[in-house]
N, C-alpha and C positions, 0 to 999 in steps of 0.2 A: 628068405623064402616065405610064402604065405602059409597060414594055418592049414592043416589038413583035417578033413572031416574024421571024426572018431577018436581024436586025441584030446586028453584033458590038458589044461594049461600047465600044471606042475610037471606032468610026465614028459611033455614035449620039451620043456625047458631043461630038465635034467638030461635028456637025450642029447641035445645040442651041446650042453656043457661037457658031457663025457667025451664027445667027439673032439672038441677043442682041446681037452686035456690030453687026449691020445696023440693029437698032431703036434702039440707043444710049440705053437708059433712064437716068434719073437715080438710080434705086435698083432693086435686084433682090431679090425675095423668092422663095425656093425652098422649096416645100412637099413636095418629093420627096427621099428620102434615097438615091436610086439615081443614074441617069445625069444627070438634070437638075440635081441638087444640085451635082455636081462641075463640070458645064458652067457653072452660074451663078457658081461661084467663079472659074473660069478667065476668064470674060468680065468679071467685076467687077474682077479684077486688071488686065486689059488696058485697060478703060475708066476705071479709077481711080474707081469708084463703090462705095458701101457695098452689102454683100450681107447679107440677113437670111435666116436659116433658120427655118422653122416646123416644129417637131417634134411632129406631131399623133398619132403612134402610138408605143407602147412597143415599139421594134424588137426588143430582146433577148427580151422575153416573147413577142412575136408569132412569132419564128423558133423559139424553144424549144418552143412549142406544136405546131409542125409537124414539127420535125426532132429534138427531144429536148433535155433540159436541158444536155447537154454542149456545146451551141453558145453558151451564155450569154456566157462570157468573150470569145470571139472576136468576137461581135457587139458587145459593149460596147467593145472596142478599135476596131472599125470606126466606131461612133457617135462615140467620142472623136476619132478621127482626122479625121472629116468635120466635125463641128459646132464643134470648137475653132477652125476657120478662119473662121467667119462673124463679121462685125462685131457682130451681135446675134442671139440665139437666142430665139424665142418658143415658149412652151408653153401648151397650152390649160387647164392646171390646175396648182395648187400641187404636187400629187403628182408630176406629170410634170416640173415644174421642179426639184424636189428630187432626182429621180433623175439629171437631167443634171448638177446641181451635184456630186452624189456621185461622178460619173465624172470630175470635174475640169474641167468646161466652165464658162467664165466668161461674163459678159454675158448671163445668162438672165433673161427677164422673162415674166410671166404675161399672156397675151392670151386671155381667155375667148371661147368660141365664141358665136355669136348666130344669129338668124333674121331674114331679110329680110321684114319684115312687109308690105311692099308687094307682093311676089311671092306670098307664102304668106298669102293673105287670104280670109276666108269668101266674099267677093263673087265669087270665081272657082270656087265650088263647082259641081260637075257632078252634077245629080240623076240622070242616067242611070247613074252608077256604082253608086249604091245599088240601082237597079232591077236591074242586071246581077247584083249579089250577092244579090238576093232579100231585101233588108232593108227593114223598115218604118221609119216616121219616128221611132219611139221608140228604135230601136236605136242605141247609141253606136258609131261607126265609128273604129277605131284603125288607123293605117297605119305600117308600117316599110318604108323604102326603103333598100336597100344590098346588100352582099354577105352571103351566108349563111355566112361563114367561121367557123371554130371560135372565134376570139377575140371574136366578137360575142356569144357566150353566149346564143344565141336560145332555148335550152331554158328559161331563166328567163322569157322573154317568153311562150312557149307555156304554161308553168305558170300564169302570171298570167292568161292568157286562159281557161284551164280553170277557175280559181277564180272568175273573174268570171262565167262562165257566160252563160246567156241574158240578153239585154239589151245585150250587148257583142259586137262582131265585130272580129277582127283581120285585116288584109290585109297579107300579106308580099309585097313587090315586089323582085325582084332575082334574080341567079343563085345556084345552089347552096343553095336553100332546103330546109328539112326536107320529107321526103316523107310523114311520119306526123305529123298535126296533130290537135288537138281539133276537134269539129264546128263550133265558132264561129270557125274560122280558114280563110281562103282564101289561095291562093298564086298569084302570077304570076311565073314564074321567068325574068323578063327585065328589063332596064333599061327605063326610060321616057324619052321625050324629047317636049317639047311641040311641036306643029306651030306654024308661024308664023301669027300672027293680025294682022289690021289694027290699026294704031295706035289705042290707046285701048280696045280690046275685050279681053275676058278670053281667056286661052289656050284653044286648042281642046282637045278631049278627047285625052289622051295616047295615042300609038301606041307599040307595043312592038317593040323590035328585039333581036336576039340579043346577049347580052353579048359584049364583045370578048375574044378569046382572050388569055391571059397565059401566060408560061412557067411551068413547074412550080417549086415551091419549091427543088428541087435545082438547077435551072438558075440561079436567082438566087444560090443559095448559092455555086456555083462562081465567079460573077462577084465576089462579095464577097471570097472567099478570094484571088482574083487581085489585089485591092488591096493585099495584104500582101506580095506577092512582089517 
């Protein structure tokens, strides 16, 4: 989970650690390279259980895109210092695994990402969405859900939509989406969450909630630097 405003790094870390100690898992997987990653390692050591780190983002590249290329080496040191402590490190691609290996991290394995075909199934299609977007039955609807941050390279997606032209429509869902888009692109600049539905029935039409606030890149950068002091 992302940082929350108003919490200091050490306090947040201890809170996650206490929660893990209370649950007493047999194995811990940490998919976050910030507070919860360190808390998982602390709890795993005290519980004497294996801890797995999932490295789903290229952190040095992500940070350099936001703060400049001069940050690469320091972030690489941070990644090495954190992920070398895990019993196993999983990466979603061979490229990402090779980058971790070049940093000197051992016990790296590739775990490709997948899609839950039971949850994301055509039987849950909501015809009302196409009506709201003004699309006919022949128009192919493409949907991207996520953050519109720089590393997502959404300009490539917009160019694809422009070249596809009429007959295709792209819906972007999430915060920080581009404000200037081709005519066949719609934007909902919020996250979505499904309402609860009775057991056995399809999810209700998604409702939209404002994206949770996150600290600026500079705030996170100061926390990372603190790890080396």
